[in-house]
Each structure stands twice: as structure tokens, then as C-alpha cells.
C-alpha positions in Angstrom: 1.3 79.2 198.3 4.8 79.3 197.4 6.3 78.6 194.8 9.0 76.4 196.3 6.1 73.8 197.2 5.2 72.8 193.7 7.6 70.3 192.9 6.6 66.5 192.0 6.9 64.1 195.0 6.9 60.1 195.6 4.3 59.1 197.7 7.3 57.1 199.7 9.2 60.9 199.9 6.3 62.4 201.3 5.3 59.6 204.2 8.9 59.5 205.8 8.5 64.0 206.0 5.4 63.1 207.5 7.2 60.5 209.8 10.0 62.7 210.5 8.1 65.7 211.7 5.9 63.7 214.0 9.2 62.7 215.9 10.3 65.8 216.9 8.6 67.4 220.0 7.1 70.7 217.9 6.3 68.9 214.8 3.8 71.8 213.3 5.7 73.7 211.8 7.1 71.1 209.8 3.9 69.2 209.0 2.9 72.4 207.2 5.5 72.6 205.1 4.5 69.0 204.1 1.2 69.3 203.8 1.7 72.2 201.7 3.7 70.0 199.2 0.9 67.4 199.3 -1.6 70.0 198.6 0.3 71.5 196.1 0.7 68.0 194.0 -3.1 68.1 194.2 -2.3 70.2 190.8 -0.4 68.1 189.3 -2.9 65.4 189.9 -0.6 63.2 191.4 -3.3 60.1 192.3 -1.0 57.9 194.0 -0.8 60.7 197.3 -4.3 59.0 197.7 -2.1 56.1 199.9 -1.6 58.9 202.6 -4.9 58.8 203.8 -4.1 57.2 207.0 -0.6 59.6 208.2 -3.1 62.8 206.9 -6.2 61.7 209.1 -3.4 61.3 212.0 -2.7 64.4 211.9 -6.2 66.1 212.1 -5.4 64.8 215.8 -2.5 67.8 216.2 -4.3 70.4 217.6 -3.5 73.3 215.3 -6.3 74.9 213.1 -4.1 75.6 210.0 -3.4 71.5 209.7 -6.6 70.9 209.8 -7.5 73.0 207.2 -4.3 71.0 205.1 -5.7 68.3 206.1 -9.6 69.0 205.0 -8.3 69.8 201.9 -6.3 66.9 201.2 -9.4 64.4 202.2 -12.0 66.0 200.3 -9.9 65.8 196.9 -8.8 62.0 197.6 -11.4 60.2 199.6 -12.6 59.3 196.6 -9.3 57.4 195.5 -9.4 56.0 199.2 -12.4 55.5 200.5 -12.0 53.3 203.1 -9.2 55.4 204.7 -10.9 58.2 204.7 -14.1 56.8 207.0 -11.1 57.1 209.4 -11.5 60.8 209.6 -15.4 61.0 210.5 -15.4 60.3 213.9 -12.5 63.2 214.2 -15.2 65.4 212.1 -17.8 64.6 214.9 -15.8 65.8 217.6 -15.2 69.3 215.8 -18.6 69.7 215.0 -18.8 70.0 218.7 -15.9 71.6 219.7 -15.7 74.9 220.9 -13.5 76.9 218.4 -16.3 77.8 215.6 -13.3 77.4 213.2 -13.1 74.0 213.7 -16.6 73.4 213.6 -17.3 75.3 210.3 -14.6 73.3 208.9 -16.4 70.2 210.0 -19.5 70.8 208.2 -17.7 72.0 205.2 -15.7 68.8 204.5 -18.2 66.2 205.1 -21.2 67.7 203.1 -18.3 68.5 200.3 -17.3 64.4 200.1 -18.9 62.3 198.0 -20.2 59.5 199.7 -22.7 57.4 201.7 -21.4 57.8 205.0 -19.6 61.1 204.6 -23.4 62.2 203.5 -25.0 60.6 205.9 -23.1 62.3 209.1 -23.2 65.6 207.1 -27.3 65.3 207.7 -26.6 64.8 211.3 -24.2 67.7 212.0 -25.8 70.4 209.5 -29.1 71.1 210.9 -28.1 71.6 214.7 -25.3 74.0 212.9 -27.7 76.2 210.8 -29.4 77.1 214.6 -25.2 78.2 215.8 -25.0 80.8 217.4 -21.7 81.8 215.5 -22.4 83.8 212.3 -19.4 82.0 210.3 -20.5 78.5 211.4 -24.6 79.3 210.3 -22.9 80.6 206.9 -20.7 77.2 206.2 -23.8 75.4 207.3 -25.8 77.3 204.6 -23.8 76.4 201.7 -23.4 72.8 203.5 -27.1 72.2 202.9 -27.1 73.0 199.0 -24.2 70.8 198.7 -26.2 67.9 200.2 -29.0 69.0 197.9 -27.0 68.4 195.0 -26.2 65.3 196.3 -29.1 63.8 197.3 -33.0 66.0 197.2 -35.6 63.6 198.6 -33.2 63.0 202.3 -32.2 66.8 202.7 -35.7 67.5 202.1 -37.0 65.2 204.3 -35.1 66.0 207.1 -35.6 69.7 207.4 -32.5 71.0 206.3 -34.5 73.0 203.9 -36.6 74.7 206.3 -33.5 75.3 208.5 -31.9 77.3 205.7 -35.0 79.2 205.2 -35.2 80.6 208.6 -31.4 81.8 207.9 -33.1 84.2 205.5 -34.5 86.2 208.9 -31.6 86.1 210.7 -30.1 89.5 211.9 -26.4 88.7 210.4 -27.0 90.3 206.8 -23.7 88.3 205.4 -25.7 85.0 207.3 -28.6 86.1 204.9 -27.0 86.3 201.9 -25.2 83.5 202.1 -28.5 81.5 202.8 -29.8 83.1 199.6 -26.8 82.1 197.4 -26.9 78.4 199.0 -31.1 78.5 197.8 -30.0 80.2 194.7 -27.8 77.4 193.7 -31.0 75.0 194.6 -33.6 76.3 192.7 -31.5 76.3 190.0 -31.3 72.5 190.4 -34.5 72.0 191.1 -37.6 73.0 188.6 -40.0 72.3 192.2 -38.3 74.7 194.2 -38.9 78.8 193.9 -37.4 81.7 196.1 -40.3 84.4 196.8 -39.9 87.3 198.4 -42.5 89.4 200.0 -42.6 93.4 200.2 -41.5 93.1 204.0 -38.9 91.0 203.4 -37.7 93.1 200.7 -37.1 95.9 202.8 -35.0 94.3 204.7 -32.7 93.0 202.1 -32.2 96.3 200.5 -31.0 97.7 203.6 -28.8 95.3 204.0 -26.7 96.2 200.4 -24.6 98.5 202.3 -23.8 96.8 205.3 -22.3 93.3 203.8 -19.5 92.7 202.0 -19.1 93.0 197.9 -19.6 89.1 197.3 -22.5 89.1 199.9 -24.3 92.1 198.0 -23.7 90.2 194.5 -26.3 87.5 196.2 -28.6 90.2 197.6 -29.1 91.5 194.5 -29.6 88.5 193.2 -32.0 87.5 195.3 -34.0 91.0 194.6 -34.9 89.8 191.3 -37.6 86.8 192.8 -39.8 89.9 194.3 -42.6 90.6 191.5 -43.3 94.0 192.2 -46.6 94.0 192.1 -47.0 98.1 190.7 -45.1 100.8 189.3 -44.5 102.4 192.4 -43.1 98.9 194.0 -40.6 98.6 190.9 -39.4 102.9 191.0 -38.7 102.1 194.7 -36.7 99.5 194.1 -34.4 100.9 191.3 -34.5 104.3 193.6 -32.6 102.0 195.9 -30.2 99.7 193.4 -28.8 102.7 191.7 -26.2 103.7 194.2 -24.7 100.2 193.2 -23.9 101.3 189.9 -20.6 103.3 191.7 -19.1 100.2 193.2 -15.7 99.3 192.5 -16.7 95.2 192.3 -17.5 94.2 189.0 -20.0 91.4 190.2 -21.8 94.4 192.0 -22.2 96.7 189.2 -23.3 93.8 186.6 -25.9 92.6 189.5 -27.5 96.1 189.8 -27.3 96.7 185.8 -29.6 93.4 185.3 -32.1 94.6 188.1 -32.3 98.0 186.9 -33.0 95.8 183.4 -35.6 93.5 185.2 -37.7 95.9 187.1 -38.2 98.5 183.8 -40.1 95.6 182.6 -42.5 96.9 185.4 -41.9 100.7 185.1 -43.6 102.1 181.6 -41.3 105.1 181.0 -38.1 104.4 183.6 -36.2 107.2 181.9 -38.5 109.7 182.2 -38.7 108.7 186.3 -35.3 108.9 186.9 -33.4 111.7 185.4 -30.2 110.9 183.5 -31.0 107.1 184.3 -29.4 106.1 180.6 -26.1 108.3 181.4 -25.8 106.2 184.7 -25.9 103.3 183.3 -23.9 103.7 180.4 -21.1 105.4 182.4 -21.4 102.4 185.3 -20.3 99.9 182.1 -18.0 101.8 180.8 -16.0 102.3 184.1 -16.0 99.0 183.8 -13.4 98.9 180.9 -10.3 99.5 182.5 -10.8 95.7 184.2 -8.7 92.6 182.9 -9.8 91.7 179.1 -11.7 88.9 180.4 -14.0 91.3 182.4 -14.0 94.0 179.7 -15.6 91.3 177.5 -18.1 89.8 179.9 -19.4 93.8 179.9 -19.0 94.6 176.4 -21.2 91.2 175.7 -23.8 92.7 178.0 -23.9 95.9 176.6 -24.5 94.3 173.1 -27.6 93.1 174.8 -28.3 96.1 176.9 -28.7 97.9 173.3 -30.4 95.3 171.8 -33.5 94.9 174.3 -33.3 98.4 176.0 -31.6 100.6 173.6 -33.8 103.8 175.6 -31.7 102.4 179.3 -28.3 103.3 178.1 -26.5 106.2 177.1 -22.9 105.8 176.0 -20.3 107.9 172.9 -19.5 105.6 170.5 -16.0 106.8 170.6 -15.3 105.1 174.1 -15.6 101.9 171.9 -12.6 102.2 169.7 -9.9 100.1 170.1 -7.2 100.1 172.2 -3.5 99.8 171.1 -3.0 96.9 173.6 -6.5 95.5 173.3 -6.6 91.5 172.2 -8.5 90.3 169.6 -11.6 89.1 171.1 -11.9 92.5 172.6 -11.3 94.2 169.1 -13.8 92.2 167.7 -16.8 92.6 170.1 -15.6 96.3 169.8 -17.0 96.3 166.6 -20.1 95.1 167.3 -20.9 97.6 169.8 -20.0 100.0 167.4 -22.0 99.2 164.7 -25.2 99.1 166.9 -24.0 102.6 168.1 -23.5 104.3 164.3 -26.2 106.1 163.3 -26.6 109.5 160.8 -25.3 111.9 163.1 -22.3 110.0 164.0 -21.1 107.7 161.1 -18.5 110.4 159.9 -16.7 109.4 163.0 -17.1 105.6 162.5 -15.9 105.8 159.3 -12.6 107.9 159.9 -12.0 105.2 162.5 -12.6 102.7 161.0 -10.7 103.7 158.0 -7.4 103.5 160.5 -8.4 99.7 161.8 -8.1 99.1 157.8 -5.0 99.8 157.6 -3.5 97.7 161.3 -0.9 95.8 160.9 -3.2 92.4 162.4 -4.4 91.1 158.8 -7.3 89.4 159.9 -8.6 92.7 162.2 -7.7 94.4 159.1 -10.0 92.8 156.9 -12.8 92.7 159.7 -12.7 96.3 159.9 -13.3 97.1 156.0 -16.3 94.4 156.3 -17.9 96.5 159.4 -17.8 99.2 156.1 -20.2 97.4 153.7 -21.9 96.5 157.2 -22.6 100.1 158.1 -23.5 101.0 154.5 -26.1 98.0 154.2 -27.5 99.5 157.3 -27.4 103.3 157.0 -28.3 104.7 153.5 -26.4 107.9 154.0 -23.6 106.1 154.9 -23.2 104.4 151.6 -21.5 106.7 149.0 -19.4 107.5 151.9 -18.5 103.8 152.0 -18.1 103.2 148.8 -15.4 106.1 148.3 -13.2 105.1 151.2 -13.0 101.4 149.3 -11.7 102.9 146.4 -9.4 104.8 148.2 -8.3 102.0 150.2 -7.9 99.5 147.1 -5.7 103.0 146.0 -2.7 101.0 148.5 -2.7 98.1 146.4 -2.5 95.4 149.1 -3.9 92.2 148.2 -6.0 91.9 152.2 -8.3 95.1 151.0 -8.8 94.1 147.5 -10.3 91.0 148.4 -12.1 92.0 151.5 -13.4 95.0 149.3 -14.8 92.4 147.0 -16.5 91.0 149.4 -18.1 94.4 150.7 -19.4 95.7 147.3 -20.9 92.6 147.1 -23.4 93.0 150.2 -23.7 96.7 148.7 -24.4 95.4 145.5 -27.3 93.9 147.0 -28.3 96.4 148.7 -28.0 99.4 146.6 -28.9 97.5 143.1 -27.9 100.0 140.2 -26.4 102.9 142.2 -22.8 102.1 142.3 -22.5 99.9 138.9 -19.8 102.9 137.1 -17.5 102.0 140.5 -17.1 98.2 139.8 -13.6 99.1 137.3 -12.1 100.0 140.8 -12.7 96.8 142.2 -13.1 94.1 139.5 -9.3 95.5 138.1 -7.4 93.5 140.9 -9.3 90.1 140.3 -5.5 88.5 140.1 -5.4 89.3 143.5 -8.3 87.1 144.7 -7.1 84.4 146.8 -9.4 83.7 149.6 -12.6 81.8 148.7 -15.2 84.0 149.3 -13.4 87.2 147.4 -13.1 84.4 144.1 -17.4 83.9 145.2 -18.1 87.8 145.3 -15.8 88.1 141.9 -17.5 86.0 140.1 -20.9 86.7 141.3 -20.2 90.8 140.3 -18.6 89.6 136.6 -21.9 87.7 136.2 -24.8 90.3 137.5 -22.5 93.4 136.1 -20.9 92.4 133.1 -22.5 95.2 130.8 -20.8 97.4 133.1 -17.4 96.2 133.3 -14.7 97.1 130.9 -12.5 93.8 131.5 -15.3 91.3 132.2 -14.1 88.8 129.4 -10.4 89.1 131.1 -11.3 88.5 134.5 -13.6 85.5 133.7 -10.8 83.8 131.3 -8.5 84.2 134.4 -11.1 82.7 137.2 -11.0 79.7 134.6 -7.5 79.1 133.5 -7.3 77.4 137.2 -11.0 76.1 137.3 -10.4 72.9 137.9 -7.9 73.7 141.0 -10.5 75.6 142.7 -13.0 74.6 145.5 -16.6 73.1 144.6 -18.6 76.4 146.1 -16.1 78.7 143.4 -16.3 75.9 140.8 -20.2 76.4 141.6 -19.9 80.6 141.3 -17.6 81.0 138.4 -19.9 78.5 136.2 -23.2 80.4 137.2 -21.1 83.3 136.3 -20.1 82.5 133.2 -23.5 80.9 132.3 -24.7 84.6 132.7 -22.3 86.6 130.9 -22.9 83.9 127.8 -26.7 84.9 127.8 -25.6 88.5 127.9 -23.4 88.1 125.2 -23.0 84.6 123.3 -20.0 85.6 121.0 -17.4 86.8 123.8 -18.5 83.6 126.3 -19.1 80.6 124.1 -15.9 79.1 124.9 -15.4 79.6 128.9 -18.8 78.0 128.7 -18.1 74.9 126.6 -14.8 74.7 128.8 -16.8 75.1 132.1 -19.7 73.0 131.4 -17.5 70.6 129.6 -15.6 70.1 132.9 -18.5 69.9 135.0 -20.2 67.1 133.4 -17.2 65.2 131.7 -14.4 65.3 134.3 -15.4 66.5 137.6 -16.1 63.7 140.6 -18.1 66.0 142.1 -22.0 65.1 141.6 -23.3 68.8 143.1 -20.8 70.1 140.4 -21.5 67.8 138.0 -25.5 68.2 138.6 -25.5 72.0 138.2 -23.5 71.8 135.3 -26.0 69.1 133.2 -28.8 71.7 134.7 -27.2 74.7 132.6 -26.4 72.2 129.8 -30.0 71.1 129.1 -31.2 74.4 129.7 -29.5 76.2 127.2 -29.6 73.4 124.6 -33.5 73.2 124.9 -35.6 74.0 121.7 -37.1 76.6 123.8 -34.2 78.4 124.0 -33.0 78.4 120.3 -35.5 80.9 118.5 -33.5 83.7 116.8 -33.7 87.4 117.7 -34.8 88.6 120.7 -36.0 85.0 122.3 -33.0 83.7 122.4 -31.9 82.0 125.2 -35.1 83.6 126.8 -35.5 81.1 129.8 -32.3 80.7 130.5 -32.0 84.4 131.3 -35.3 84.2 133.2 -33.8 81.4 135.4 -30.1 82.6 136.2 -30.8 86.4 135.8 -34.6 86.9 137.2 -34.3 86.9 141.0 -31.4 89.2 143.1 -31.7 88.2 146.6 -31.6 91.8 148.4 -29.6 92.3 151.9 -31.8 94.4 154.6 -30.4 95.4 158.3 -34.0 93.6 159.6 -32.1 90.2 157.9 -31.4 89.1 161.3 -33.3 89.1 164.7 -32.9 88.1 168.3 -36.2 86.6 169.3 -37.8 88.7 172.0 -38.3 85.6 174.2 -34.8 84.4 174.2 -34.2 88.6 174.7 -36.1 88.2 177.9 -34.5 85.4 178.6 -30.8 87.1 178.2 -31.7 90.0 180.2 -32.5 87.8 183.1 -29.5 86.4 183.3 -27.2 89.3 182.4 -23.0 89.3 184.1 -23.5 85.7 183.6 -21.5 83.3 180.8 -25.0 82.7 179.7 -25.4 85.9 178.2 -22.3 86.1 176.2 -23.5 83.8 173.6 -26.6 86.0 172.9 -28.6 82.5 172.3 -31.2 80.9 174.8 -29.4 79.4 177.8 -30.7 76.3 177.4 -28.8 75.5 173.8 -25.7 76.2 175.5 -26.4 74.9 179.2 -28.4 71.9 178.6 -29.7 71.7 182.4 -29.9 75.4 183.3 -33.0 76.5 184.8 -35.0 78.4 182.0 -36.1 82.0 183.6 -38.8 84.1 182.7 -40.6 87.2 183.5 -43.3 86.3 186.2 -46.8 87.2 185.9 -47.9 90.9 187.4 -50.4 93.4 187.0 -47.8 96.4 186.7 -46.0 94.1 184.0 -45.5 96.5 180.7 -45.6 95.4 177.6 -42.4 95.5 175.6 -40.9 98.6 174.2 -39.0 98.8 170.9 -35.1 99.2 171.7 -34.5 102.7 169.1 -32.0 105.1 169.1 -32.6 108.1 171.0 -34.2 111.0 169.1 -31.5 113.6 170.5 -28.7 111.5 168.1 -30.6 111.2 164.8 -33.5 112.2 163.3 -34.2 109.0 162.2 -35.5 106.0 164.1 -32.7 103.7 163.1 -32.6 99.7 164.0 -30.3 98.2 166.5 -30.7 94.6 165.3 -28.1 92.6 165.5 -26.7 91.3 162.1 -23.0 91.9 162.7 -22.0 88.5 163.5 -24.3 87.0 160.6 -23.9 89.5 157.8 -19.5 89.0 158.4 -20.9 85.1 156.7 -22.8 86.4 154.5 -22.1 85.3 150.6 -23.2 86.4 147.4 -26.6 84.5 145.7 -26.5 82.0 143.1 -29.3 83.5 141.0 -30.4 87.3 140.8 -33.0 89.4 139.3 -32.3 91.6 135.6 -31.4 95.3 136.0 -33.0 97.5 134.0 -30.6 98.7 131.5 -31.7 102.0 130.0 -28.5 103.6 128.8 -26.7 99.8 127.4 -30.2 98.2 126.0 -29.4 96.1 122.7 -32.6 96.3 120.3 -34.1 93.0 118.9 -32.8 92.9 115.6 -29.3 93.5 116.4 -29.2 91.1 119.1 -30.7 88.7 116.2 -28.2 89.5 113.5 -25.3 89.2 116.4 -26.0 86.0 117.8 -27.5 84.3 115.5 -25.4 81.6 113.8 -22.9 81.5 116.8 -25.7 80.4 118.8 -26.8 78.1 116.4 -23.3 76.5 116.3 -23.0 75.7 119.9 -26.6 74.8 120.5 -25.1 71.6 117.8 -21.9 71.5 119.6 -23.9 71.1 123.2 -27.2 68.4 121.6 -24.2 66.1 120.4 -22.3 66.0 123.7 -25.0 65.7 125.7 -26.5 63.4 123.2 -23.6 61.3 123.3 -23.1 61.3 127.4 -27.5 60.4 127.8 -27.6 57.7 125.4 -30.7 59.2 123.5 -31.0 62.3 121.5 -31.2 65.4 123.5 -34.6 67.1 123.2 
């Protein structure tokens, strides 16, 4: 519609224009212009135009299909605002249903079934049944969709009127476009009714397959979707269907390609080894998916999310090169983010060097948010691939040389996860990271820094300076950061009581006496009581023995297996490939409450689910293809960790007793006095 029609108009002005147009000898051209103005105002949500109902209904009597179509569009939208005047159109649509013109017959059943009023619903039941047997395929198609619309309004009356049986009869129509429309209507009914289902037999299956190449592209989508209702009783049946569907991979329509991919994934459940039965199946499927990456960004996003889904569940069905998913300059942020996840899933021992070179460029991107995501991807890959850990740490150190605060902060977080995975491997590199402690601004970065300082204080040259810097602004930090700093200071104290005495006093004093946060106060009191307990006051090697046991005992280690999609959810998502439900990688019912849950049907040919592993030709080892990237982005360092072996930096029991006995007693007395005054009784 021309942009000139999109202007706000008053109902009185449009009524006057309709009156002037009707006075002309040939009013049709002028009437069309006025109607287009009215229809354009629907988009502008002009409810007052509902008062024009009588004038628009009168225009239905003009012998012009285009005018009737525009009037019908108006009636469908405004009938709810002016139901009494809209009833005047019922008699006209009843005449249209018996007209010789098939376009008017189709318009009649389409409009009447679209208006949600009881009188229109009753009229729809009357005119739809005979039109299902109309001699014109366009009318039969319109009647098929009308059944679905009427069913959503009143299921019982539609079933009692026999419209469902009439719709079923259309499945055997000689016109494949009508069959596809009937299938689409039935699918809409099935999705909203738990008591209805579509069953396709072998004979009907062959008929549907034959119609794939003879219908329009959108009808092909309905046919392919209907083929999902066929349950193969043997692997040969599934192979025959898959062979018929594979040519659809070359189609230009995205919906056709994605539905054919969905059907192939579905049929692979009934074939022991589909990739061995069809030579190059993985390459063909991969090429079909990659070919859609030239589409608009919204379609790219849907395709990329489905690539992730297939890589998680059916890695053996797809063969794609990781370089095809590298960023383009004009990619939106959500496309880049999704491509990062795919790069992570495709990375293995054979290609991680290429991936790291690409990620290194992303890390220097002008877009700060995406650059930080790229740096985070370094750490995720090093956790997934042990062979890539050294390369990752080296790259992070190189990036730190650029003195960029955003890189330093993200590198600190990444290094925390690497240390948790490879606990004592990279202690000698920590100075390169901690030296940037003054540039930490984000809460996550400060928490990561605190965790490193607390657990690796003896491996870092300037632990004391960094902790003092954090404690100087302790009162201004957020509660999660305060908790992390407190734990780090206590860990540093049990390792170096002499150096950390003033810090631990400062932090615990604020937490227990000045802070208004109950969590922080409780943590502070917990540490205070533990440090000042008589069992921790023994001089020598047993000094703060139990404190060490609590704060340094358990170190949470992360693995690539930490996140996984439930097999039942994965199965359901595979049955929804190409739909909006598939992009969330969650159970469909979690996202869409009233969606009908799908599951694999029982069949003697149903195969046990195979593990999704990497192709042998790409890696000498089986690499896990789990979907950890989305979760590892949010991993935070633990507050407690296990003790590290200190073979080269150990302290003897005698030297420990000599160096810390007196400061410890002094500190104990201070703690006891302060705790006693707060608790109102002597601390024991």
C-alpha cells in the first residue's frame, strides 16, 4: 500500500469522502482510495473508525472484488468494536457463498470464519461444509483454513458438524495444493487439541512425497511437516523417505530447507547409521545450513541456533568448517554471539590454532562487549581442550601487554576459570595478571582478583599491595565483592598472619560493626569466631588449623561436562527444528506454556540414541560437544577452595611457630575483647 495512505484521518472526514464517492457515476476508483485510507488507519489503531461500519457494509454491494476484499478486511478488524452493525454483512456474505465467482465464495468463508462472534460462527458452520466440496481448488483451500479458525473458537460444535471429517477428505484431494492446505489446517487443530492426532499410512506417504515437487514452496513446508507424522516401521521405510527428502536441501526457501533438515534428523532415529547409508550426508546437510547464512540476520539467527542444536544432538549428521562461522564485519551483535557458541562447539585439537588466531582479532574489536566475549571464549576453549590451555594463557599475557583495562578485567575472570581447571599449572604466570589490580572496575573482575589473591598468595609477588588496595575501598564495594575480599583476606591471614593482621581486623570490623547487610555481618561473625576459637590458638604448625581446613580445603573444579541438555529436551527440540521454540534450547513447554509437547513415537525400527561426538577425521580423541558456553560465561569463582601442594614453598613447623606465635596471640586478644563486647558475654 502506498505511503500516501498512511495519514491520520477522522471518521467524519472519511464518511464524507465515502458519500462523495458514491455520488459519482463510476464510484469504484474513488471508493478504493477511501477504503485504503481506512485500512491504513488500522495500523495506526484508530478505534473511532468502527463507526463507519454501516457505510463499509453498504460498499460490499458494489460489483467489484477488490472493494469487497478491502471491506472484508475492515469488518474482520472492527466487528469486535461495532458488533451490531457488523451483523448487517452476514446476509451479503451468505450470497457471496453461493456466487458463481470462486473468489467471492472464498472471500465469504474466509471472512465469516475470522470474525469472533456467535452469529458469524453459526453462519461459518453453515457455509463452510458445502464449500469443502467446491469444484474450485482455491475455494476448497479457503474452506480448509476456515475449519481450523472455527475449531479454535468452539471445538465441540465443529466436531459435531462434521467439518473435521470433511477436512480429512481433503487429504485425498487430487490437487496437491489443497492437500497441503488441509494438512496445515489439521496441524493447527492438532497443536491446540490433545485428543486429535495425524496418522499417515504408507500409501498416503507416497502420495505426499510425490506432491513435494509439484506444489508451491509454502505448500511444500506443510507437506514436509506432515511427513513427520509418519512412523517408519523399518529402517528401509526411513531410508526411502530420507532419499526423497534430500533434494529439498537445495531449495531456495529457508522454511523448506529447515523442514527438510528436521525431517532428516527425525528419520535418523529409525536408521542405525544414516551417514553410512547416504554417502556425504553430513556434507550435504552442512552445506544446506551454511547456504542460509547469506539470508537476512533474523533468518541467520534461527539457522545458527538450529546448527547449535544439531551439533549438540547429532554431530555425526553435519560436517561444517569452523571458518565458515567466523564473524563478518556487518554481523549484528546477536549473530556474532551465536557464532561464538558454534565456534566453541566445533573447536577441537585439529583446528584450535586457527580458532585462537581468529579470536585474538576479535579480542581487539572496537566493540567492547564483543571483545570481552571473545576473551571469555579463550578460557572456555582452554577448559574444553587441555591442549589449548598453554596457548590460551600465552595469548592472554600477550593481550595484557596492550595495557587495556577491559582486556585486563576479562583476562582476570578467564584466568580464574583456567586455574580452577588446571589447579597448579600456571602459578608462575599470575604476576602478569595481578599486576593490573588497579584497573579492576567490574564486580566480576574484582571477585576473580580476590579469589586469585586468596588462593595463590604465595605465588604472587605483590599480594599484600593488591589486597590493601581492595580494602581501601571496601566500604564502597557491592556485597558480592565485599564477601569475596573478606574471604581472600582471611585466606591470606591463615597463610601469612604477620602481614595480614591489620587487613583482617579492618575487614572484619567493618563487616560486624558497621555494615547493615545481614549476609556480610553473618560471614564476618563466622570468620571472627572461627579465628578466635581456642582450638585455633595452638602455636606451631596447628595455628589456625581448623580455619585452614574450612577456607582452604575444598576447591571447586569446573569441567566441560558441567552443563548439558537433558536428552528428553534434546529429543523434543529436534522435533521442533526450524520453529521459534528451537532457538531457546529449552523445553518447549517452558517457553510456550500451552504448546503441545512432542515426542518420538514407538516403533520397532526406533534406534537407541547415539552420542554426539566429533568426527574421527578431525580429531584423534573424542571431544565433548556439550553446550557449556552459555553457562560458563556466568561462572564465578568459589569462596572456598582446596589446599595446594607447596613442595617448593613449604614452611617448616618450627619456623611457622617462631614467626607467628606472638602476633597471633595479640590478634586473638583483640578479637576476643571485641567479640565479647558485641555478644555480651565472654567468647570461648
